FILUM-628536 format. One line per 10 residues: number of its first residue (from 1); their letters; for each residue x negated, y negated, z negated of N, C-alpha, C. Coordinates in steps of 0.2 Angstrom, whole numbers. Example, Ala and Ser with C-alpha at 12.3 -4.5 7.8 and 13.67 -1.06 7.14 Angstrom:
2
1) as) -66 28 -39 -62 22 -39 -66 16 -39 ~ -64 11 -35 -68 5 -36 -64 0 -39 .
END
This chain:
299
1) msleiknkls) -298 139 -6 -301 143 0 -295 148 3 ~ -292 151 -1 -287 157 2 -282 153 3 ~ -280 147 0 -273 144 3 -275 141 10 ~ -281 138 11 -283 134 17 -283 140 22 ~ -286 146 21 -286 151 26 -278 153 28 ~ -274 155 23 -268 156 25 -264 151 28 ~ -265 145 28 -261 139 31 -263 139 37 ~ -270 140 39 -273 140 45 -271 146 51 ~ -268 151 47 -266 157 51 -257 157 51 ~ -255 153 47 -247 154 47 -245 152 53 .
11) gvfapivtpf) -241 156 57 -238 153 64 -239 157 70 ~ -240 155 75 -239 159 81 -245 156 85 ~ -250 161 87 -254 162 91 -254 164 98 ~ -255 160 105 -256 163 110 -263 167 112 ~ -262 173 113 -269 175 115 -270 175 123 ~ -274 168 125 -273 165 131 -277 169 136 ~ -275 170 143 -277 173 147 -282 169 152 ~ -287 173 154 -292 170 159 -290 170 166 ~ -287 165 168 -285 165 176 -291 165 181 ~ -290 170 185 -295 172 190 -292 170 198 .
21) dekgeivfda) -296 168 201 -295 168 208 -295 175 212 ~ -293 176 218 -293 182 221 -299 186 222 ~ -304 183 222 -311 184 221 -313 187 215 ~ -311 184 209 -314 187 202 -315 180 199 ~ -317 176 202 -321 169 200 -315 166 194 ~ -319 163 188 -313 160 183 -312 153 187 ~ -304 152 186 -301 145 188 -301 141 182 ~ -306 138 180 -307 134 173 -302 127 173 ~ -299 126 179 -295 120 180 -289 123 177 ~ -286 128 180 -281 132 177 -280 134 171 .
31) lqrniaklne) -286 135 167 -286 138 160 -285 130 158 ~ -288 125 159 -287 118 156 -279 116 157 ~ -277 116 162 -269 115 162 -265 118 157 ~ -267 126 158 -262 130 153 -263 127 145 ~ -270 126 144 -270 122 137 -267 118 136 ~ -266 113 141 -264 106 140 -257 107 140 ~ -254 111 141 -246 112 142 -246 116 135 ~ -249 120 133 -248 123 127 -249 119 120 ~ -253 116 121 -255 110 116 -248 106 114 ~ -243 104 119 -237 101 118 -233 105 115 .
41) tplrgyfvlg) -233 112 113 -229 116 110 -231 117 101 ~ -227 120 98 -227 120 90 -233 126 90 ~ -236 129 94 -240 134 92 -246 133 87 ~ -247 138 84 -253 136 78 -259 136 82 ~ -260 139 86 -267 140 89 -268 145 95 ~ -273 147 96 -274 151 101 -281 156 99 ~ -279 162 102 -284 169 101 -288 169 108 ~ -294 166 108 -297 167 114 -303 173 115 ~ -303 176 120 -308 182 121 -305 188 117 ~ -298 189 119 -295 194 118 -293 200 123 .
51) tngefrsltf) -288 203 122 -286 208 127 -282 206 132 ~ -279 199 131 -275 196 137 -281 192 140 ~ -286 191 138 -292 186 141 -295 190 145 ~ -295 197 145 -298 202 149 -306 201 146 ~ -308 201 140 -314 199 137 -320 206 139 ~ -317 211 140 -322 216 142 -325 214 150 ~ -320 212 153 -323 210 159 -327 203 161 ~ -328 199 155 -332 194 155 -339 195 154 ~ -343 191 158 -349 190 156 -350 186 149 ~ -357 187 146 -358 184 140 -358 176 140 .
61) eeklkivelv) -361 173 147 -361 166 148 -354 164 149 ~ -349 168 152 -342 167 154 -339 165 147 ~ -340 171 142 -337 169 136 -337 163 133 ~ -343 160 132 -347 154 130 -342 148 133 ~ -343 149 140 -339 143 143 -333 142 142 ~ -329 148 142 -322 147 141 -320 145 134 ~ -324 147 129 -322 146 122 -324 137 121 ~ -330 136 125 -332 128 125 -326 124 128 ~ -323 126 133 -317 123 136 -311 123 132 ~ -310 127 129 -304 127 125 -305 123 118 .
71) kketsgkgki) -311 123 116 -312 118 109 -311 111 112 ~ -315 110 117 -315 103 121 -307 101 121 ~ -303 106 124 -295 104 126 -291 103 120 ~ -294 108 113 -290 106 107 -292 101 102 ~ -297 98 104 -300 93 99 -295 88 98 ~ -293 87 91 -289 81 89 -283 84 90 ~ -280 90 91 -272 92 93 -271 97 87 ~ -275 98 81 -273 102 75 -271 108 77 ~ -275 111 83 -273 119 85 -279 122 82 ~ -278 129 79 -284 134 76 -286 138 81 .
81) viagascest) -292 139 82 -296 144 88 -298 150 84 ~ -296 155 87 -299 162 84 -304 164 91 ~ -308 167 89 -313 168 95 -315 176 94 ~ -315 179 100 -316 188 99 -323 188 100 ~ -327 191 96 -334 193 96 -335 200 97 ~ -331 205 99 -331 212 99 -335 214 104 ~ -340 216 102 -346 221 107 -345 228 106 ~ -350 231 109 -350 238 108 -356 241 103 ~ -361 236 101 -364 236 97 -365 230 93 ~ -368 232 85 -367 227 80 -372 221 82 .
91) fesvklakel) -378 223 86 -383 217 89 -380 213 93 ~ -376 215 97 -372 211 103 -367 207 100 ~ -362 209 94 -357 207 90 -359 200 87 ~ -366 201 84 -369 197 79 -372 190 84 ~ -374 192 91 -377 187 94 -371 182 96 ~ -366 186 99 -360 182 102 -357 179 96 ~ -356 182 90 -352 179 84 -356 172 82 ~ -363 172 82 -366 166 81 -366 161 86 ~ -366 163 93 -366 157 98 -358 154 97 ~ -352 158 95 -346 155 94 -346 150 89 .
101) cnldvdfisl) -350 154 84 -349 149 78 -352 142 79 ~ -357 141 84 -361 135 86 -355 132 89 ~ -351 135 94 -344 130 96 -340 128 91 ~ -340 130 85 -337 128 81 -329 131 79 ~ -328 138 81 -322 141 81 -320 141 75 ~ -313 141 73 -312 142 66 -311 149 64 ~ -310 154 67 -312 161 65 -314 166 70 ~ -318 171 68 -322 176 73 -317 182 72 ~ -315 184 78 -311 191 78 -315 198 79 ~ -316 203 76 -319 208 78 -315 215 79 .
111) mppsffakrm) -315 218 84 -312 224 87 -317 229 85 ~ -316 235 83 -321 241 82 -324 243 89 ~ -330 243 88 -333 247 95 -331 253 96 ~ -329 255 103 -325 262 103 -328 266 108 ~ -333 264 113 -336 268 117 -337 275 115 ~ -341 275 108 -342 281 104 -338 283 99 ~ -331 282 102 -325 282 96 -326 288 91 ~ -328 293 94 -328 299 89 -334 299 83 ~ -339 294 86 -343 294 78 -341 287 74 ~ -335 285 75 -334 278 72 -331 280 66 .
121) tdetlvgyft) -334 283 62 -332 285 54 -330 279 50 ~ -326 280 46 -325 274 41 -331 272 37 ~ -336 275 37 -342 272 33 -345 268 39 ~ -345 270 46 -348 266 51 -345 260 52 ~ -338 260 52 -334 254 55 -335 250 48 ~ -335 251 42 -336 247 37 -343 244 37 ~ -348 246 40 -354 243 39 -356 240 45 ~ -351 239 51 -351 236 57 -348 229 55 ~ -341 230 52 -340 223 51 -341 219 45 ~ -345 223 40 -350 220 34 -355 216 37 .
131) evaeaidkpv) -359 220 42 -365 217 44 -364 211 49 ~ -358 210 52 -356 205 57 -354 200 52 ~ -350 201 47 -347 195 42 -352 192 39 ~ -357 196 37 -363 192 34 -368 189 37 ~ -368 189 44 -373 186 47 -370 179 50 ~ -364 177 49 -360 171 51 -357 166 46 ~ -356 161 47 -353 157 42 -346 155 44 ~ -342 158 48 -335 157 48 -332 164 47 ~ -326 163 45 -320 167 42 -321 173 47 ~ -319 179 45 -319 185 49 -311 188 49 .
141) llynnpsvan) -308 191 55 -303 193 56 -303 200 59 ~ -301 205 57 -302 211 61 -295 212 66 ~ -298 216 70 -292 216 76 -292 224 78 ~ -285 226 77 -283 233 77 -278 234 83 ~ -282 238 88 -278 238 95 -280 244 98 ~ -278 251 96 -280 257 98 -279 259 105 ~ -273 255 108 -273 256 115 -278 253 120 ~ -282 249 118 -288 246 122 -294 248 119 ~ -295 253 113 -301 253 110 -302 262 109 ~ -300 265 116 -301 273 115 -297 277 110 .
151) glclstkvia) -291 274 108 -287 276 103 -289 276 96 ~ -294 272 95 -296 271 88 -293 266 84 ~ -291 269 79 -285 264 74 -288 264 68 ~ -289 258 66 -292 257 58 -287 261 53 ~ -292 263 49 -288 266 43 -287 263 39 ~ -283 264 34 -279 259 28 -286 259 23 ~ -290 263 23 -297 264 19 -301 259 21 ~ -303 259 28 -306 254 31 -305 247 29 ~ -299 246 30 -295 239 29 -295 238 22 ~ -294 243 18 -295 240 10 -302 238 8 .
161) kvsehpnifg) -306 243 11 -313 241 9 -315 235 11 ~ -315 234 18 -317 227 20 -313 220 18 ~ -308 222 16 -305 216 13 -307 214 5 ~ -311 217 3 -315 215 -3 -321 210 0 ~ -322 210 5 -328 206 7 -326 199 6 ~ -331 194 4 -329 187 4 -328 184 11 ~ -329 186 16 -330 183 23 -326 186 27 ~ -321 192 24 -316 193 29 -309 193 26 ~ -304 190 30 -299 187 28 -293 190 29 ~ -292 194 35 -286 196 37 -288 201 43 .
171) ikdtskgnyd) -281 202 46 -281 207 52 -277 206 58 ~ -277 206 63 -273 205 69 -271 213 70 ~ -264 215 69 -262 221 72 -259 222 78 ~ -261 227 82 -256 228 88 -255 235 89 ~ -256 239 83 -254 246 83 -246 247 82 ~ -244 248 76 -237 249 75 -234 245 69 ~ -239 239 67 -236 236 63 -234 239 56 ~ -240 243 53 -241 245 48 -241 241 43 ~ -236 237 41 -238 232 36 -238 233 30 ~ -232 237 27 -232 238 20 -239 242 17 .
181) syllstqgkd) -242 247 21 -247 250 19 -253 244 18 ~ -254 240 23 -258 234 22 -258 230 17 ~ -252 229 15 -250 224 10 -251 228 4 ~ -250 235 3 -251 238 -3 -258 240 -3 ~ -262 241 1 -270 242 2 -274 236 -1 ~ -272 230 0 -275 224 0 -272 221 -6 ~ -268 224 -10 -264 219 -15 -270 215 -20 ~ -267 208 -20 -271 205 -26 -276 202 -21 ~ -278 203 -15 -283 200 -11 -281 194 -7 ~ -286 191 -7 -284 185 0 -285 188 7 .
191) fwvlagsasf) -280 191 9 -281 196 15 -274 194 19 ~ -275 191 24 -268 190 29 -268 194 35 ~ -262 196 36 -259 201 41 -256 196 47 ~ -258 197 53 -255 195 59 -252 200 64 ~ -246 199 65 -243 204 70 -246 203 77 ~ -248 209 80 -251 209 86 -246 209 93 ~ -240 210 91 -235 210 97 -228 208 95 ~ -225 205 99 -218 202 99 -213 206 98 ~ -214 213 98 -210 217 96 -209 220 89 ~ -214 217 86 -212 219 79 -214 212 74 .
201) ffpavilggv) -214 207 78 -218 200 74 -212 198 69 ~ -205 199 72 -201 197 66 -200 200 60 ~ -200 207 60 -199 211 53 -207 210 49 ~ -212 209 54 -218 209 50 -219 202 45 ~ -217 198 49 -216 191 45 -212 192 38 ~ -205 195 40 -201 195 34 -204 201 29 ~ -209 205 30 -212 209 27 -218 205 22 ~ -219 199 26 -226 197 21 -232 195 25 ~ -232 196 32 -236 194 37 -236 187 38 ~ -241 183 39 -242 176 39 -241 173 46 .
211) ggvlslanvf) -240 178 51 -240 174 58 -241 180 63 ~ -241 178 70 -243 182 74 -247 181 81 ~ -250 186 84 -254 183 91 -250 187 97 ~ -247 183 99 -240 186 103 -243 185 111 ~ -243 190 116 -244 190 122 -239 184 127 ~ -233 185 123 -227 182 127 -227 174 124 ~ -232 172 120 -232 165 119 -236 162 124 ~ -239 166 128 -241 162 134 -237 161 139 ~ -230 163 140 -226 162 144 -220 158 141 ~ -218 160 135 -211 157 131 -215 156 124 .
221) pdlccqlyel) -218 150 123 -222 149 118 -216 145 112 ~ -211 141 114 -206 138 111 -202 144 107 ~ -200 149 111 -195 154 108 -198 158 103 ~ -206 160 104 -209 164 99 -210 158 93 ~ -210 152 93 -211 148 87 -205 148 84 ~ -200 149 88 -192 148 85 -191 153 82 ~ -193 160 82 -193 167 79 -196 165 72 ~ -202 163 73 -207 162 68 -203 158 62 ~ -199 152 64 -196 148 59 -190 152 56 ~ -187 156 60 -181 160 58 -184 165 53 .
231) avkkdleagi) -191 167 54 -192 173 50 -195 170 42 ~ -198 165 43 -200 161 37 -195 159 32 ~ -189 157 36 -183 154 32 -178 160 30 ~ -181 167 32 -177 173 31 -169 173 33 ~ -169 169 39 -164 168 42 -161 175 46 ~ -159 180 43 -158 187 47 -154 186 53 ~ -148 184 51 -143 184 56 -145 181 63 ~ -148 175 64 -150 172 69 -157 174 72 ~ -160 176 66 -167 179 68 -166 187 71 ~ -162 191 68 -162 198 72 -159 197 79 .
241) slhrkimkln) -155 192 81 -152 190 87 -158 188 91 ~ -162 183 91 -168 183 94 -172 186 95 ~ -175 189 88 -179 196 89 -177 201 95 ~ -171 202 95 -169 207 101 -170 205 108 ~ -169 198 108 -169 195 115 -176 196 116 ~ -182 194 111 -188 193 113 -192 200 114 ~ -188 205 110 -191 213 111 -190 214 118 ~ -184 212 122 -182 213 129 -187 210 132 ~ -188 203 131 -193 200 136 -201 202 136 ~ -202 205 130 -208 208 129 -209 214 132 .
251) slvsgsfgva) -204 218 133 -204 225 136 -205 224 142 ~ -202 218 145 -201 217 153 -210 214 155 ~ -212 209 151 -218 207 153 -224 211 151 ~ -226 212 145 -233 215 144 -230 222 142 ~ -226 224 141 -224 231 138 -224 236 145 ~ -221 233 151 -221 235 157 -228 236 161 ~ -230 229 161 -236 229 166 -243 226 163 ~ -243 225 156 -249 224 152 -252 215 156 ~ -257 215 155 -261 208 158 -258 206 163 ~ -258 212 169 -255 207 176 -248 206 176 .
261) gvkaamdkfg) -244 209 171 -236 206 170 -236 200 166 ~ -241 199 161 -242 192 158 -242 186 162 ~ -248 188 167 -249 183 173 -244 181 177 ~ -240 187 180 -236 186 184 -230 182 181 ~ -229 183 175 -222 179 172 -225 172 171 ~ -231 171 168 -234 164 168 -234 159 175 ~ -234 163 180 -234 160 186 -227 158 188 ~ -222 162 185 -215 160 188 -212 156 183 ~ -215 155 177 -212 150 171 -215 145 169 ~ -219 142 174 -222 136 172 -230 135 169 .
271) feglyprrpl) -234 141 170 -240 142 169 -245 145 174 ~ -250 145 173 -254 148 179 -258 154 176 ~ -255 160 178 -259 166 176 -263 168 181 ~ -262 168 187 -267 168 193 -268 177 194 ~ -273 178 195 -276 186 195 -279 188 190 ~ -277 195 189 -282 198 184 -289 200 189 ~ -294 202 184 -301 203 187 -301 210 189 ~ -303 212 195 -303 219 197 -309 223 193 ~ -307 229 192 -301 234 196 -294 232 194 ~ -293 229 189 -286 227 187 -283 225 194 .
281) lplskeeann) -276 226 195 -273 223 200 -267 219 199 ~ -265 213 203 -259 209 202 -254 213 203 ~ -247 211 200 -241 213 203 -240 212 209 ~ -236 216 213 -235 214 221 -230 209 220 ~ -229 205 227 -223 200 227 -217 202 225 ~ -215 209 227 -209 212 225 -208 213 219 ~ -214 215 215 -214 216 208 -213 210 204 ~ -216 204 206 -217 200 203 -209 195 203 ~ -206 197 208 -199 193 210 -194 198 206 ~ -195 204 206 -191 208 202 -192 207 194 .
291) lqeaiqkvl) -197 205 192 -200 203 185 -195 197 183 ~ -196 192 187 -192 185 186 -186 186 186 ~ -181 191 191 -175 191 190 -172 194 183 ~ -176 200 181 -176 203 175 -176 198 169 ~ -181 194 169 -182 190 164 -176 184 163 ~ -174 181 169 -169 176 168 -163 179 166 ~ -161 186 168 -155 189 164 -155 190 157 ~ -161 190 154 -161 191 147 -161 184 144 ~ -164 178 147 -164 173 145 -156 169 146 .
END
């Protein structure tokens, strides 16, 4: 089981965006076309209903429709689907997670509830992750992203404790890539680490991470997969060179503009990011053109 889980998580995942039109309606045809193009790349799979998917802006029904489409488009393609079930209550998270399991996703991802961040003690969070994990029959991954979780960062103590649970197998970390601490605190356990940013993806894999969920993979999936292969081979010379290029690209795209930047870059480089859902605003025409020029200089 542990080797099977590790194999499924080994590689690059694109945290796919949700394309909206100017009115805020989901453009499912654009999402379908994006997945079809990404299916032709070496990506290991997709992270659905994450930060780049603007999951907090989606209704319960929309979340299920998106995952249903992604599962349909990936059928027979050998791609792994991780789906986010993060909600503000254990009750809601269990309800969503069960529905996602019915759609036969490969993994369920859980970000900690953060509206009452000051009350999210280690004990509370361990209880939350444990209760959801025990309610479903799909393996669970933690998702640590303080920048969109009211500053809440999972402690090493929480990670070490829940890594003992037989249905919790890893973490996607988008904080600071504290992989040495994770590897030490979960030593001897079947617990796998995915880097949550292209900025520290290469060193994370070198240190023992099995893969990454990279927003840049929505725009440049082949480059991200190439970096993964160099890290696995421990080709430091070529790897560091490509790592620096990808760091610059990541800084220009998601680092400067977040989801709107990822979508604008997708529009300029062969995919369909379209609009974010308000209140998020798209890049202006001038900003998008400047972004394109800056990216081309790095490429």
